ZALO-362882 format. One record per residue (C-alpha): residue in one letter; x, y, z. Coordinates in nm, 4 decimals. Layout:
% residues N
["A" [X Y Z]]
...
END
This chain:
% residues 209
["X" [7.2881 9.2053 8.6234]]
["X" [7.5005 9.4400 8.4150]]
["X" [7.8800 9.4342 8.4654]]
["X" [8.0336 9.6978 8.6885]]
["X" [8.1807 9.9992 8.5177]]
["X" [8.5542 10.0592 8.5054]]
["X" [8.5186 10.3486 8.7510]]
["X" [8.3333 10.1299 9.0018]]
["X" [8.5975 9.8577 8.9750]]
["X" [8.8700 10.1161 9.0254]]
["X" [8.6995 10.2480 9.3375]]
["X" [8.6644 9.8966 9.4788]]
["X" [9.0343 9.8309 9.4182]]
["X" [9.1230 10.1594 9.5860]]
["X" [8.9163 10.0715 9.8916]]
["X" [9.0696 9.7243 9.9163]]
["X" [9.4184 9.8719 9.9018]]
["X" [9.3316 10.1322 10.1654]]
["X" [9.1990 9.8629 10.3991]]
["X" [9.5203 9.6636 10.3619]]
["X" [9.7318 9.9695 10.4375]]
["X" [9.5256 10.0595 10.7441]]
["X" [9.5328 9.7019 10.8717]]
["X" [9.9098 9.6960 10.8345]]
["X" [9.9756 10.0000 11.0512]]
["X" [9.7315 9.8756 11.3139]]
["X" [9.8815 9.5280 11.3386]]
["X" [10.2470 9.6276 11.3269]]
["X" [10.1827 9.8923 11.5934]]
["X" [10.0118 9.6288 11.8096]]
["X" [10.2304 9.3222 11.7533]]
["X" [10.5492 9.4312 11.5826]]
["X" [10.6711 9.3541 11.2338]]
["X" [10.7911 8.9963 11.2786]]
["X" [10.4742 8.8850 11.4590]]
["X" [10.2496 9.0240 11.1857]]
["X" [10.1862 8.7991 10.8849]]
["X" [10.0379 8.8843 10.5489]]
["X" [9.7517 8.6507 10.6387]]
["X" [9.6881 8.8526 10.9557]]
["X" [9.6780 9.1706 10.7516]]
["X" [9.4356 9.0232 10.4989]]
["X" [9.2100 8.8987 10.7787]]
["X" [9.2093 9.2365 10.9545]]
["X" [9.1337 9.4114 10.6249]]
["X" [8.8568 9.1643 10.5375]]
["X" [9.0147 9.0810 10.2020]]
["X" [9.1435 8.7691 10.0302]]
["X" [9.5042 8.6735 10.1011]]
["X" [9.5825 8.6845 9.7297]]
["X" [9.4988 9.0543 9.7112]]
["X" [9.7984 9.1381 9.9301]]
["X" [10.0378 8.9888 9.6765]]
["X" [9.8413 9.1485 9.3927]]
["X" [9.8997 9.4993 9.5296]]
["X" [10.2370 9.4615 9.7026]]
["X" [10.5505 9.2550 9.6237]]
["X" [10.6177 9.1782 9.9907]]
["X" [10.5538 9.2642 10.3534]]
["X" [10.8321 9.5210 10.3785]]
["X" [10.7020 9.7131 10.0781]]
["X" [10.3506 9.6939 10.2190]]
["X" [10.4672 9.8380 10.5496]]
["X" [10.6506 10.1259 10.3846]]
["X" [10.3445 10.2162 10.1793]]
["X" [10.1265 10.1904 10.4891]]
["X" [10.3500 10.4195 10.6930]]
["X" [10.3824 10.6661 10.4070]]
["X" [10.0023 10.6765 10.3924]]
["X" [9.9845 10.7380 10.7666]]
["X" [10.2425 11.0152 10.7385]]
["X" [10.0552 11.1733 10.4481]]
["X" [9.7230 11.1673 10.6342]]
["X" [9.8818 11.3012 10.9536]]
["X" [10.0624 11.5789 10.7700]]
["X" [9.7540 11.6747 10.5673]]
["X" [9.5460 11.6955 10.8840]]
["X" [9.8066 11.9128 11.0554]]
["X" [9.8372 12.1497 10.7607]]
["X" [9.4596 12.1977 10.7355]]
["X" [9.3967 12.2148 11.1086]]
["X" [9.2024 12.5137 11.2368]]
["X" [9.2869 12.7925 11.2255]]
["X" [9.3652 12.7253 10.8601]]
["X" [9.6498 12.9224 10.7141]]
["X" [9.8377 12.9758 10.3911]]
["X" [10.1426 13.1148 10.5713]]
["X" [10.4456 12.9120 10.4617]]
["X" [10.6345 12.9455 10.7894]]
["X" [10.3368 12.8264 10.9936]]
["X" [10.2822 12.5345 10.7577]]
["X" [10.6468 12.4304 10.7800]]
["X" [10.6275 12.4455 11.1599]]
["X" [10.3172 12.2278 11.1522]]
["X" [10.4945 11.9777 10.9255]]
["X" [10.7860 11.9465 11.1663]]
["X" [10.5519 11.9032 11.4623]]
["X" [10.3404 11.6444 11.2796]]
["X" [10.6391 11.4222 11.2014]]
["X" [10.7815 11.4505 11.5533]]
["X" [10.4342 11.3723 11.6850]]
["X" [10.4254 11.0481 11.4878]]
["X" [10.7568 10.9440 11.6412]]
["X" [10.6033 11.0047 11.9820]]
["X" [10.2663 10.8400 11.9135]]
["X" [10.3805 10.5413 11.7054]]
["X" [10.7348 10.4577 11.8201]]
["X" [10.7304 10.0880 11.7280]]
["X" [10.5779 10.1534 11.3885]]
["X" [10.8121 10.4380 11.3008]]
["X" [11.1222 10.2573 11.4285]]
["X" [11.0327 9.9554 11.2167]]
["X" [10.9720 10.1773 10.9158]]
["X" [11.3079 10.3511 10.9465]]
["X" [11.4886 10.0211 10.9947]]
["X" [11.3306 9.8860 10.6766]]
["X" [11.4423 10.1867 10.4740]]
["X" [11.8005 10.1322 10.5899]]
["X" [11.7965 9.7643 10.4957]]
["X" [11.8456 9.6074 10.1549]]
["X" [11.4938 9.6896 10.0341]]
["X" [11.5726 10.0601 10.0461]]
["X" [11.3245 10.3379 9.9884]]
["X" [11.0004 10.2320 9.8214]]
["X" [10.8555 10.4644 9.5583]]
["X" [10.4785 10.4175 9.5802]]
["X" [10.1624 10.6291 9.5403]]
["X" [10.1526 10.6942 9.9150]]
["X" [10.5124 10.8151 9.9190]]
["X" [10.4425 11.0371 9.6183]]
["X" [10.1447 11.1998 9.7901]]
["X" [10.3561 11.2619 10.1002]]
["X" [10.6320 11.4090 9.8839]]
["X" [10.3856 11.6410 9.7118]]
["X" [10.2691 11.7790 10.0461]]
["X" [10.6241 11.8362 10.1674]]
["X" [10.7288 11.9939 9.8386]]
["X" [10.4276 12.2253 9.8547]]
["X" [10.5223 12.3178 10.2116]]
["X" [10.8773 12.4008 10.1044]]
["X" [10.7431 12.6060 9.8139]]
["X" [10.5097 12.8062 10.0375]]
["X" [10.7919 12.8578 10.2844]]
["X" [10.9620 13.0517 10.0074]]
["X" [11.2291 12.8176 9.8753]]
["X" [11.4065 12.9370 9.5640]]
["X" [11.5258 12.5832 9.4869]]
["X" [11.2598 12.3308 9.5819]]
["X" [11.4402 12.0420 9.4111]]
["X" [11.7282 12.0893 9.6566]]
["X" [11.5403 12.2064 9.9639]]
["X" [11.2715 11.9377 9.9618]]
["X" [11.5174 11.6425 9.9866]]
["X" [11.7049 11.8310 10.2591]]
["X" [11.3868 11.8800 10.4629]]
["X" [11.2983 11.5133 10.4147]]
["X" [11.6438 11.4075 10.5329]]
["X" [11.6296 11.6359 10.8367]]
["X" [11.2880 11.5039 10.9366]]
["X" [11.3997 11.1425 10.8940]]
["X" [11.7083 11.2150 11.1012]]
["X" [11.4960 11.3691 11.3752]]
["X" [11.2718 11.0617 11.3869]]
["X" [11.5751 10.8338 11.4162]]
["X" [11.7181 11.0516 11.6932]]
["X" [11.3922 11.0445 11.8912]]
["X" [11.3647 10.6662 11.8599]]
["X" [11.7310 10.5657 11.8936]]
["X" [11.7337 10.2755 12.1403]]
["X" [11.9369 10.3525 12.4504]]
["X" [12.0205 10.7100 12.3521]]
["X" [11.7071 10.8967 12.2413]]
["X" [11.7125 11.2723 12.2055]]
["X" [11.4285 11.4820 12.3478]]
["X" [11.1777 11.5773 12.0804]]
["X" [11.1630 11.9325 12.2185]]
["X" [11.5352 11.9786 12.1589]]
["X" [11.5135 11.8444 11.8053]]
["X" [11.2159 12.0684 11.7388]]
["X" [11.4126 12.3684 11.8588]]
["X" [11.7054 12.2770 11.6338]]
["X" [11.4826 12.2404 11.3279]]
["X" [11.2979 12.5628 11.4048]]
["X" [11.6290 12.7450 11.4374]]
["X" [11.7505 12.5917 11.1106]]
["X" [11.4491 12.7345 10.9269]]
["X" [11.4166 13.0564 11.1242]]
["X" [11.0770 12.9625 11.2703]]
["X" [10.9372 13.1226 11.5843]]
["X" [10.8832 12.8791 11.8710]]
["X" [10.5176 12.9805 11.8943]]
["X" [10.4398 12.8512 11.5461]]
["X" [10.2952 12.5061 11.4794]]
["X" [10.1535 12.2627 11.7317]]
["X" [10.4132 12.1157 11.9726]]
["X" [10.3759 11.7337 11.9690]]
["X" [10.3350 11.7108 12.3475]]
["X" [10.0695 11.9828 12.3523]]
["X" [10.2757 12.1784 12.6023]]
["X" [10.5080 12.4777 12.5761]]
["X" [10.6907 12.5205 12.2461]]
["X" [11.0202 12.3948 12.3886]]
["X" [11.3519 12.5552 12.4748]]
["X" [11.5016 12.8332 12.2751]]
["X" [11.8486 12.7728 12.1377]]
["X" [12.0857 13.0624 12.1882]]
["X" [12.2469 13.1872 11.8686]]
["X" [12.5909 13.0463 11.7991]]
["X" [12.9034 13.2562 11.7722]]
END
């Protein structure tokens, strides 16, 4: 039997990594972070335990990469959802709705993710985070930003803040209100995007002043 080519080996490694990331989001969403072990993740992914340590330095870094992958896939799906559009304002509205939708659909997972970012490990730079950043930067560019290097981090910070506000234990803010605030901030019509709850676009905010 001839040895596998480099491209085949690379594809196998990619698939193994993807399975680990998918297993992580599934298990943490089901059991919580503390109750999920690296062995559990390897078993769910159908891979050897040693592969987890090969790809990721620890469980917290693995979780961040897994959630960034989920966010990237969710955002990509929202941006390409029918009817497809190249309109920058519509795409920005869809991005906002996609992130708020994740906070609604995966509260335990997203709360754990945000808590990890705020702890000592900080923000993990990984391929999944880079793909998510590319999508958000492209969205800001299509929206018409004249300074993407400034406006992209601001959008990221506003979206992270909205997720924290939705999930804040004991004092959550309604997602519809946060959506309205973000839409007002970017001058987006309420009818744009796909409201996370599938219902009306949410309340209008009267202009200040």
